[in-house]
N, C-alpha and C positions, 0 to 999 in steps of 0.2 A: 645622184644626191640632189636634194632640193636646194635651191639658192637661199642665201641668207634672207633675201626679201620675202620669199615664200614662207620660210620658217617664222619670220617676224610677224607676218600677217596671221599665221595660224596661232601664234602665241596670243595675239590680240583678240582673235575670235574665241579662244578657249577662256581667256580672262573675262570676256563679256558673258559667256555662258555660265561661268563660275559665279559671277555676280547675281545672275538671274536665279540659279538654283539655290544659292545661299539665302537670297531674299524670300524665295518660295518656302524654303525650309523654316525660316523664322515665322512666316505667316501661318504655315500649317501647324507649327508647334504651339503658337498662341491659341489657335482655334481648337487644337487638341486638348489643351488644358481646360478650356471652357467646356468643351463637350464631355470630357472625362468627369469634370466636377458635376455636370448636370446628370449624367447617367448614374454616377455613384450615389447621388442624393435621391434619385428616383427609385433605385432598386429596392431598398428596404420597405418603402411604402407599398410598392406594387406586390412584392412578395408576401407582405403581411395580409393584404386584401385577398390575394390568391389562396393563401393558406386557410383563411376563413371559409372561402367558397369550397375548398377541397373537402371540408368536413360535411358539406351538404349532400344528401343522397342524390344520385344521378337522376332518379325519377322526378325530383323536384325542379330540375333544370329544364328550360324550354327546348323543344325539339322542332326541327324544320317541318313544314307541311309536306307530307308524302304525296307524290303524284300518283295518279291512277295508273295501274299496270297496263302495259300494252298487250293486246291479244296476239296469239301466235298466228302465223299465216294459215295454218291448217288446224281448224278446230277452235272455236271461239270460247269454249268452256275452260280451257287451260290458259293461264296467263303467265307471263314471265316478267320479273322485275326489270325496270329500265336501268341502264348503267348509271352509276353515281354522277351527279353533277358537281364538278369540283372547280373551285376558283383558286388560283395561285397568285399570291402577292409577292412579287420578286423585286428586291431593292438593291440598287447599286448607286453609282455616282453620275453626276451630270457632266463631269470632265474627266480627262485622263491624267497621266503623269502621277499615278498612285500605285505603281507596281502591278502586282497581280490581283488587286482588289476587285476590279470589275470582271476580269476573266474568270476567276473562281466562282463568283456569284452567278454569272451567266451560265457557266457549265452546270452548276448545281440546279439552276432553274430549268434548263433544257432537259436535264435528266428527269426531274420531277414531272415536268409537263408531258414527257414521253410516256408516262405511266397511265395517262388518262385519255379518254375519247372526248374530243371537242372541249377542252378545258377553257374556262374564262380566265383571262390574264389581266392583272393589274400591275403594270410595270412602273416602278418608281425610280426615276433617274433616267436621264437621256441615253446613257450608254446601254442600260438594260433594255429600254424601249426599242432602240434602234436594232440591237442584236436579235431580240425576240421577233420583231416585225419581219426582219429578213429571213428568219427561220420559219415563218408561217404562223406566228403567234402574235397577232396585233393586240395592243392594249385596249382595254375598255374605255380608256380616257387618258387625258394628259395629267399625270401626277408628278411631273418633274419638280414642282415647287416643294414637294415633301422631302426631297433629297438635300443633304448639306446641313441646313440649319432650320429644321421645321419648328413651328410654334405649336403650342398645345391646341389652339383653336383649329389650325389646319388638320392636325392629327385627329381631333375629335370629329370633325366633319367627315373625314375619310372613314373613320371607324363606324360612324353612325350609318353611312351608306352601306357598308359591308354587312352590318348587323341587320338592317332593315331588309336587305335583299336575301339574307339567310333566313330570316323569320318568315318572309313571304314565300319561301320554298323555291327560290331561284337556284340556290345551291344546297347541296347536302353536306358539303365539306369545304372549309377554307384553310389553305396551307400558306405558311409564311416561309420565304427563302431570303436570308440576309446574312451579312457578315457580323459576327459577334466579336466585340472588343475584348480581348484577353489581356493584352499588354501592348506597350508601344511597338514591340518587335513581333507580336503575334496576333493574328486575327483568324477566326475559325468560322467557316460557313455553317450555318444552322438551317435545317429544314424541320419545321415543327407545325403541329396542327393548331390553328387558331380557334376554329369552331368545327364540331361541337365540343371536342375534348380538351382543347388547349388550356382552358381555365382550370382543369383538374390536374394539371401536371404539378408534381411536387418540386417546385423550383428552389425553395429555401430549406426544405426539410421540416417535418412536423416537430413541434415541441410537445411537452407533456401536458399542456394545459387543456382544459375542456371549455368549449364555448356554449353559452346559453343564448339561444336565438329568441329575441323578443321584438315585436309581439308574436311572430311565427316565422317559420322558414320561408313561406311563400312571399311574405312582405320583404324579408331580407333579400331574397333573390331578385324581386322586382326593383328594389332600390339599389342594391350593391352590384349586381351583375353588369348592368350597362356601364357603370363607372369603371369596373375592373377591365372590361373589354376595351373601352376607349383608352384607358391608361396603358393597356398592353401595347396597343398600336403606337402610342407616343413613345413608350420605352424602347420598342424595337427600332423606331426611326432614330432615336437618340443613340442607341447602341451602334447602328450602322454608320451614323455620322462620326462617332468617335473612332470606329474602326477605319473609316476612310481617311480621316486626318492623321491617324497613326501610320497608315500605309503610305500616305503622301510624305510625311516627315521622314520616314525611313528611305523612301525612294529618292527624295531630294538630298538627303545626307549621302547616300551611295553615289548619286550623280556628282555631288560636290567633291567627294573623295576621288572619284575617277578623274574629274577635271584637274584636281591638284596633281595627281600622278602624271597625267599627260602633260601638264604645264611644266613639271619638273623635267620630264624627258625632252621636251622641245627646247627648254632653256639650256639644258646641257648640250643638245645638238647644235644650238645656235652659238653657244660659247666656243665649242670645238671648231665650228666652221669659221667663226670670226678669228680665232687664234691661228688657224691654218692660213687664212687670207693675209693676216698681218705678217706671219712668218714668210709667206711667199713674196710679199712686197719688200721685206727687208733683204731677202736673198737677191731679188731683182736689183735692188739698189747697190748691194755689194758687188754683184756681177758687173754692173755698169761702171762702178768706180774703178774696177780693175781694167 
């Protein structure tokens, strides 16, 4: 049995940990409310723009430049199409202590990357970048600043780079992997196409109204498409941020509850030990008096 001194030291250690987890929970909760407000404000606008673009024929949307087919080893008259050039944007957190938030996103990213030959990786978040690099998928650059609390300017710059490289024919397809905020207690990993088909996904559901495009569809596409694509990246980053803070809030609440339970058990053990010690001392005094 541990001595009273050891139990008392453990009680002090658990109390210190409880103070830290409680403070981290409060901070995460405050950030969650801000992130949740931002994403809920952004969703209707982004969905409305996406709905407009979803009414435009696919033939009017820009396509990546197709590379020249590679000749076969035997016979130069027959050609075979090259494998698709895919870029994967995988988003996680810069820090830990957020439950399974990072682990689930990394697992989904590795599964998606394993489907392609020589994919390009854009890892957002230090935890994602480190795990993918160790697995043989180094990131195209340092995008850790986009994790946590991204600004629109940062997201727009990142989106512009992706779009330009897609239009230049560097990629045939761009895929997004991130945690979607469902509720404070629930986050879901999402794997979705960003380009070329992501803008045509029915995110909000069609209404019955008909759109009239003026001056013409081509002008609408040239004006609206870049805005929607940039806004999509910003929305995804905000979504992942809200999911991160939700996961951290739950993790710190669980840690605080566990600390409270351990503290109760240690306090009970300390009180029992102290009572036994006092009883023993009383018996020793009584025995000496006789």
